[in-house]
C-alpha positions in Angstrom: -6.6 141.1 16.5 -6.7 144.3 14.4 -4.9 147.4 15.5 -6.9 149.2 18.2 -8.5 152.5 17.4 -6.0 154.3 19.6 -3.1 152.7 17.7 -4.6 153.9 14.5 -4.9 157.4 15.9 -1.2 157.5 16.9 -0.3 156.7 13.3 -2.0 159.8 12.0 0.5 162.6 11.4 -1.6 165.5 12.3 -3.3 166.0 15.7 -6.3 167.4 13.9 -7.0 164.0 12.4 -8.2 162.8 15.7 -11.1 165.2 15.6 -11.8 164.2 12.0 -12.5 160.6 12.8 -14.6 161.3 15.9 -18.3 160.6 15.7 -20.7 162.9 13.8 -21.9 164.3 17.1 -18.7 166.2 17.7 -19.3 170.0 17.3 -16.2 171.1 15.4 -13.3 169.9 13.3 -9.9 171.0 12.2 -8.7 171.1 8.6 -8.0 167.7 7.1 -4.3 166.6 7.0 -2.5 167.1 3.6 -1.8 163.3 3.3 -5.3 162.2 4.3 -8.5 162.1 2.2 -11.6 162.4 4.5 -15.0 161.4 3.0 -18.4 161.9 4.6 -20.6 159.0 3.6 -23.5 157.0 5.0 -21.8 153.7 5.8 -24.5 152.2 8.1 -25.0 149.4 5.6 -21.7 147.7 6.3 -22.2 144.3 7.9 -18.9 142.5 7.1 -15.5 143.3 5.6 -14.9 139.7 4.5 -15.0 139.8 0.7 -16.4 136.3 0.7 -19.4 137.5 2.6 -19.7 141.3 2.0 -22.6 142.1 -0.2 -23.3 145.8 0.6 -22.6 148.8 -1.6 -20.4 150.7 0.8 -18.3 147.7 1.5 -17.8 147.0 -2.2 -16.0 150.3 -2.7 -13.8 149.7 0.3 -13.0 146.2 -0.8 -12.2 147.4 -4.3 -9.5 149.7 -2.9 -8.1 147.1 -0.5 -8.2 143.7 -2.3 -6.9 142.5 -5.6 -8.8 140.4 -8.2 -7.6 138.3 -11.1 -9.2 140.8 -13.5 -10.9 144.1 -13.1 -13.4 146.1 -15.2 -11.6 148.3 -17.7 -12.9 151.8 -17.0 -11.6 153.0 -20.4 -14.0 150.5 -22.0 -16.5 148.9 -19.7 -17.2 146.2 -22.3 -13.8 144.8 -21.4 -11.8 143.6 -18.5 -8.1 144.0 -17.8 -5.6 142.1 -15.7 -5.1 142.8 -12.0 -3.3 139.9 -10.5 -3.5 138.1 -13.9 -0.9 139.0 -16.5 -2.7 137.0 -19.2 -5.3 134.3 -19.7 -6.5 131.8 -22.3 -9.7 129.9 -22.8 -9.7 126.3 -23.9 -11.2 125.3 -27.3 -14.2 123.8 -25.7 -14.9 127.1 -23.8 -14.8 125.4 -20.4 -11.4 126.1 -18.9 -9.9 129.5 -18.2 -6.1 129.5 -17.5 -4.6 132.6 -15.8 -1.0 133.4 -15.6 -0.2 135.6 -12.6 2.2 138.5 -12.6 5.5 137.7 -11.0 6.8 138.9 -7.6 3.6 140.1 -6.0 3.0 140.0 -2.3 0.1 140.6 0.1 0.2 143.4 2.6 1.4 140.9 5.2 4.5 140.2 3.0 3.4 136.7 2.1 3.8 136.0 -1.7 0.7 135.9 -3.8 0.4 132.5 -5.5 -2.1 130.6 -7.6 -2.9 128.6 -4.4 -4.2 131.8 -2.8 -6.5 132.3 -5.8 -7.8 128.8 -5.7 -8.3 128.8 -1.9 -10.1 132.2 -2.1 -12.7 130.6 -4.4 -12.9 127.4 -2.4 -13.7 129.3 0.8 -16.4 131.4 -1.0 -18.1 128.2 -2.2 -17.8 126.3 1.1 -18.9 129.3 3.3 -21.8 129.8 0.9 -22.6 133.3 2.0 -24.9 135.7 0.1 -22.6 136.5 -2.9 -21.5 132.9 -3.4 -24.1 132.4 -6.2 -22.0 134.6 -8.5 -19.5 131.7 -8.6 -21.8 128.7 -7.9 -23.7 129.5 -11.1 -20.7 128.0 -13.0 -21.4 124.6 -11.5 -19.1 124.9 -8.5 -20.0 123.2 -5.2 -18.2 122.1 -2.1 -17.4 118.7 -3.5 -15.9 119.8 -6.9 -14.4 123.2 -6.2 -10.9 122.0 -5.5 -10.8 120.3 -8.9 -12.6 123.1 -10.8 -10.6 126.0 -9.3 -7.0 124.9 -8.8 -3.4 125.9 -8.9 -1.5 124.3 -11.8 1.7 125.7 -10.4 2.6 128.7 -8.2 1.9 131.2 -11.0 -0.8 129.4 -13.0 -4.5 129.2 -12.0 -7.1 127.1 -13.7 -10.8 127.7 -13.6 -13.3 125.2 -15.2 -17.0 126.0 -15.7 -19.9 123.8 -16.5 -21.0 125.3 -19.9 -19.4 127.2 -22.7 -20.5 130.6 -21.6 -19.5 133.8 -23.4 -16.0 134.5 -22.1 -16.9 138.1 -21.3 -19.6 136.8 -18.9 -17.2 134.5 -17.0 -14.5 137.2 -16.8 -17.0 139.9 -15.6 -18.2 137.6 -12.8 -14.6 137.4 -11.6 -14.5 141.2 -11.3 -17.1 141.0 -8.5 -16.1 141.6 -4.9 -16.6 137.8 -4.2 -13.6 137.3 -6.6 -11.2 139.0 -4.3 -8.1 137.1 -3.5 -7.3 136.6 0.2 -4.0 135.8 1.9 -4.4 132.0 2.6 -1.5 131.7 5.0 -2.7 134.7 7.1 -6.4 133.7 7.2 -5.6 130.1 8.1 -3.9 131.5 11.2 -7.3 132.8 12.3 -9.7 130.0 11.4 -12.2 129.2 14.1 -13.8 125.8 14.7 -17.5 125.3 14.1 -19.9 122.5 14.7 -20.8 120.5 11.6 -24.5 120.8 11.0 -27.2 121.0 8.3 -26.1 124.6 7.9 -22.5 123.9 7.3 -20.8 120.6 6.3 -17.4 121.9 7.4 -15.7 122.0 10.8 -14.2 125.5 10.5 -15.3 129.0 9.5 -12.6 129.5 6.9 -11.5 132.6 8.9 -14.9 134.3 8.4 -15.3 135.6 12.0 -11.8 137.1 11.9 -12.1 138.6 8.4 -15.4 140.4 9.3 -13.3 143.1 10.9 -9.8 142.3 9.8 -7.8 142.4 6.5 -5.9 139.9 4.4 -5.5 141.6 1.0 -3.0 143.0 -1.4 -4.7 146.1 -2.8 -3.4 149.7 -2.9 -4.8 150.4 0.6 -5.0 148.3 3.8 -8.0 148.3 6.1 -6.8 149.7 9.5 -10.1 150.1 11.3 -13.9 149.8 10.9 -16.2 151.0 13.6 -19.8 150.3 12.8 -21.9 153.5 12.0 -18.8 155.6 12.8 -15.7 155.3 10.7 -13.5 153.3 8.3 -9.8 154.0 8.1 -7.7 152.8 5.1 -3.9 153.2 5.1 -1.5 153.0 2.1 -0.2 149.6 1.4 3.5 150.1 0.6 3.9 146.5 -0.6 1.3 147.0 -3.4 2.5 145.6 -6.7 1.0 148.5 -8.8 1.4 152.2 -8.6 1.4 153.2 -4.9 -1.4 155.6 -3.7 -0.4 159.2 -3.5 -2.1 159.7 -0.1 -1.1 158.0 3.2 -4.7 157.2 4.3 -8.4 157.5 3.4 -11.0 158.0 6.1 -14.7 157.4 5.6 -16.7 159.3 8.3 -20.3 158.2 8.8 -22.5 161.2 8.3 -26.0 160.5 7.1 -27.6 163.9 6.5 -26.9 165.8 3.3 -27.0 169.1 5.1 -24.4 168.0 7.7 -22.2 166.7 4.9 -22.4 170.0 3.0 -21.6 172.0 6.1 -18.6 169.8 6.9 -17.5 170.2 3.2 -17.8 173.9 3.3 -15.9 174.2 6.5 -13.1 172.0 5.3 -13.8 169.3 7.9 -14.1 166.8 5.1 -12.7 166.7 1.6 -15.6 164.9 -0.1 -19.3 164.6 0.6 -20.9 161.5 -0.9 -24.7 161.7 -0.1 -25.6 165.1 -1.5 -29.4 165.7 -1.9 -31.0 167.9 -4.5 -31.5 170.9 -2.2 -27.7 171.0 -1.4 -26.5 170.7 -5.0 -27.0 174.4 -5.8 -25.2 175.6 -2.7 -22.1 173.5 -3.5 -22.0 174.4 -7.2 -22.2 178.1 -6.3 -19.2 177.8 -3.9 -15.8 178.7 -5.4 -14.0 176.4 -3.0 -16.0 173.4 -4.1 -16.9 171.4 -7.2 -19.2 168.5 -8.1 -18.5 165.2 -9.6 -21.2 162.9 -10.9 -21.6 159.5 -12.7 -24.6 157.6 -13.8 -24.7 154.3 -11.8 -25.9 150.9 -12.6 -27.8 151.0 -9.3 -31.6 150.8 -9.4 -34.1 151.4 -6.5 -37.3 149.5 -5.9 -40.2 148.8 -3.6 -40.6 145.1 -3.0 -43.6 143.2 -1.6 -43.0 140.0 0.4 -45.2 137.3 -1.2 -45.5 135.5 2.2 -48.1 138.2 3.1 -51.3 137.0 1.5 -52.6 140.5 0.7 -49.3 141.5 -1.0 -49.4 138.2 -3.0 -52.6 139.0 -4.8 -51.9 139.8 -8.5 -54.2 142.8 -8.4 -52.4 144.2 -5.3 -49.0 143.8 -7.0 -50.3 145.8 -10.0 -52.1 148.4 -7.8 -48.8 149.2 -6.0 -47.3 150.3 -9.4 -50.1 152.9 -9.7 -49.6 154.2 -6.2 -46.1 155.7 -6.7 -46.0 159.4 -7.6 -43.1 159.0 -10.0 -43.4 162.6 -11.4 -43.1 164.2 -7.9 -40.3 161.9 -6.9 -38.4 162.6 -10.1 -38.8 166.4 -9.8 -38.0 166.8 -6.2 -36.5 163.9 -4.2 -34.1 162.6 -6.8 -33.6 165.7 -8.9 -30.0 165.7 -10.0 -29.2 162.4 -8.2 -31.3 160.0 -10.3 -34.0 159.6 -12.9 -37.3 157.7 -12.9 -36.7 154.1 -14.3 -39.2 151.4 -14.2 -37.3 148.3 -15.4 -34.6 146.3 -13.7 -31.8 146.7 -16.3 -30.2 150.2 -15.9 -29.6 152.4 -18.9 -26.3 151.6 -20.6 -26.6 147.9 -20.2 -27.2 145.4 -23.0 -30.9 144.8 -23.4 -32.1 147.9 -21.5 -35.8 148.6 -21.8 -36.6 152.3 -21.4 -40.3 151.8 -20.7 -42.4 153.8 -18.2 -45.9 152.4 -18.4 -46.9 153.4 -14.9 -47.9 156.7 -13.3 -49.8 157.7 -10.2 -53.5 156.6 -10.7 -55.3 156.2 -7.4 -58.6 155.4 -9.1 -57.0 152.6 -11.1 -55.4 151.2 -7.9 -58.8 151.3 -6.1 -60.4 149.3 -8.9 -57.6 146.7 -8.7 -57.9 146.5 -4.9 -61.7 146.0 -5.2 -61.1 143.2 -7.7 -58.7 141.6 -5.2 -61.5 141.6 -2.6 -59.9 144.4 -0.6 -62.1 147.5 -1.4 -61.3 149.0 2.0 -57.6 148.4 1.7 -55.5 146.9 4.4 -52.6 147.6 6.9 -49.0 146.7 6.2 -45.5 147.5 7.4 -42.6 148.9 5.4 -38.9 148.7 6.4 -37.1 151.9 5.5 -33.4 152.8 5.8 -33.2 156.1 7.6 -31.4 158.0 4.8 -32.5 160.3 2.0 -34.0 160.0 -0.6 -35.2 156.6 0.6 -37.1 158.1 3.6 -38.7 160.7 1.4 -39.8 158.1 -1.1 -41.3 156.0 1.6 -43.2 158.9 3.0 -44.5 159.8 -0.4 -45.6 156.3 -1.1 -47.2 156.1 2.4 -49.3 159.2 1.5 -50.4 158.0 -2.0 -51.2 154.5 -0.8 -53.4 155.9 1.9 -55.5 157.5 -0.7 -56.4 154.0 -1.9 -57.1 152.8 1.7 -53.7 151.1 2.3 -52.3 152.0 5.6 -48.5 151.7 5.7 -46.7 151.7 9.0 -43.1 152.8 8.4 -40.4 151.0 10.4 -37.2 153.0 10.2 -33.8 151.5 10.8 -30.2 151.7 9.8 -28.9 150.0 6.7 -27.8 146.8 8.5 -31.1 146.4 10.3 -33.4 146.8 7.3 -31.2 144.8 4.9 -30.8 141.9 7.4 -34.6 141.7 7.8 -35.1 141.8 4.0 -32.5 139.0 3.6 -34.4 136.9 6.2 -37.7 137.4 4.4 -39.4 138.8 7.5 -40.4 142.1 5.9 -43.7 143.1 4.4 -42.6 145.9 2.2 -39.0 147.0 1.7 -37.4 149.9 -0.2 -34.1 148.7 -1.5 -31.4 149.2 -4.1 -29.5 146.8 -6.3 -26.2 147.5 -8.0 -24.8 145.2 -10.6 -22.2 142.8 -9.3 -20.6 142.6 -12.8 -21.1 144.3 -16.1 -23.5 141.9 -17.8 -27.3 141.9 -17.9 -27.5 138.5 -16.2 -26.3 140.2 -12.9 -29.8 141.8 -12.6 -31.8 139.3 -14.6 -30.8 136.5 -12.4 -31.5 138.2 -9.1 -34.8 139.7 -10.1 -36.3 136.8 -12.2 -34.8 133.5 -10.9 -35.7 131.8 -7.6 -34.0 128.4 -7.5 -35.7 127.2 -4.3 -38.5 129.3 -2.7 -38.3 127.5 0.6 -36.7 129.3 3.6 -33.8 126.8 3.2 -33.1 128.0 -0.3 -29.4 128.5 -0.9 -29.4 131.0 -3.8 -30.9 134.0 -2.0 -31.7 136.2 -5.0 -33.9 139.3 -4.7 -36.8 137.1 -6.0 -36.1 134.6 -3.2 -36.0 137.4 -0.6 -39.4 138.5 -1.7 -40.6 134.8 -1.6 -41.7 135.2 -5.3 -42.2 131.9 -7.0 -41.2 133.2 -10.4 -43.2 131.8 -13.4 -41.2 129.0 -14.9 -41.3 130.4 -18.4 -39.7 133.7 -17.2 -37.0 131.9 -15.4 -36.3 129.6 -18.4 -36.0 132.7 -20.7 -33.6 134.3 -18.3 -31.4 131.2 -18.3 -31.6 130.9 -22.1 -30.5 134.5 -22.5 -27.3 133.8 -20.5 -26.0 131.4 -23.1 -27.2 133.2 -26.3 -24.1 134.1 -28.3 -25.8 136.6 -30.7 -25.7 140.0 -28.9 -28.8 141.4 -30.8 -30.9 138.3 -30.0 -29.7 138.3 -26.4 -30.6 142.0 -26.0 -34.1 141.3 -27.5 -34.6 138.5 -25.0 -33.7 140.7 -22.0 -36.2 143.4 -23.3 -38.9 140.7 -23.5 -38.0 139.5 -20.0 -38.3 143.0 -18.5 -41.7 143.5 -20.2 -43.0 140.4 -18.5 -41.4 141.3 -15.2 -43.0 144.7 -15.3 -46.5 143.2 -15.6 -46.2 140.4 -13.0 -43.4 140.9 -10.5 -43.8 142.1 -6.9 -41.2 144.7 -7.5 -42.1 148.3 -8.2 -39.0 149.8 -9.9 -38.6 153.5 -9.1 -35.4 155.1 -10.3 -31.8 154.7 -11.5 -29.1 156.5 -9.4 -26.9 159.3 -10.6 -24.2 159.5 -8.0 -23.1 163.0 -7.1 -20.3 164.0 -4.8 -19.3 167.4 -3.5 -15.5 167.8 -3.6 -13.1 170.5 -2.3 -11.2 172.2 -5.0 -7.8 171.0 -3.7 -8.7 167.4 -4.3 -7.5 166.2 -7.7 -8.1 163.0 -9.7 -11.2 161.9 -7.7 -13.6 160.3 -10.1 -16.8 158.4 -9.3 -16.9 155.1 -11.2 -19.7 153.7 -13.3 -20.6 151.1 -10.6 -20.5 150.9 -6.8 -17.1 149.1 -6.8 -15.2 151.2 -9.3 -14.5 154.4 -7.4 -10.7 154.0 -7.1 -8.8 156.3 -4.7 -5.1 155.4 -5.4 -4.6 158.3 -7.8 -6.2 161.0 -5.7 -4.0 163.9 -4.6 -4.5 167.1 -2.6 -2.9 170.3 -3.8 
């Protein structure tokens, strides 16, 4: 079992730290300890800490700071990757086999040595567990029957990875930078494997340690996971066995605080060092405070309204189009996301190969009414919308509810925390869902695949892309073009293909794209070297100090 919360508390050097980790309902807090970074952040989306299962934005940052990968994104040049566990790698002449040489003398936080067998088994368990993020690796032709041959240890320091096609090497390597590529401590996890009944759902008689890893830790990154309490706190502690440069701070605490105003007040009072969910109306107050500063970074995260095609009204082409004319993009851009995002109506974020900066839609209730009448719904209809109770999502939902009502569509908002709404979306039991998607790796296929490919539209489908979650039976021609773009070697031709795909997606998909995020954090002046990364899993905390 993991250390208890009380044990974690006893490890904190300052008595004030106890108050810092208490729930958001506590009335007052003491100053944060000098060796501890405390962040206020909405972390209600966390479902699992198992990197083979975790597929939420908050978890990805935590995993990036606690687990190691073969390779990582090079923040100095995001078109490249750099070695993490891997010292070097080569690609065979036929473009199918990638051979990685591991750095010598590395260990997990447990003290167990890191070997190529750990790398191979980490990929094997991802494939055999077949959780939400597994498709990032199964797309290379891996399955439960061939994975031990395709991903294998040649010797203790050499790992071999064989793919099914000669992809661009940058694509393969970028996929390995995703959370699902995290390397777990095989010996430690095997000590916590639980038996399961072989069934149609699982061909295997054990859970590969999944139940244990949901709340425990078996990594080798700069920090160790000490504690996660849902909707309350995450505690990370420095990993003194880390093979790289050791973190400057002893621990990092994520305190669950959802409201921007509460985060700002905690930041101003010194109760937290960083506030991560700052809304437009709190930005000015922070920027005008001499004790505080702002850090911002454009993110590859896009927000959308999606319509479940299982609902016959939402599946009508005219209704799909009408929805795109019922969003008040201008009002949302000038108020709800001012300073924290910009209106963006395509699925590839700015800065990615093949981006399409097209904004063909604006609020036009009359046009929407015409389309609804054409669909045989002149009086509109009633529908539900699942909404995570966090800004600006709640504000966008309420704005959309009001504008849709002008066209006769009555939307009943169902609020919930991140876990509740996301679980319902993944089960395809929603009507309308407001969500966000961050790139799993720096390649346009990360978004093109999830938005435009649905391998099997039945409820039993294994590749649960966003298109699948929306029960969208994607036009075959669009899917084939997305697949062809993946293997196009000429960058200019590939970019042109993605622009064409997005244009067709705009016109036919049951996704109404709203905006691209600009992440903004309020930071106390004594915090140094904190830098938001370009993606949801590239905010690294090892170099942060407090002066």
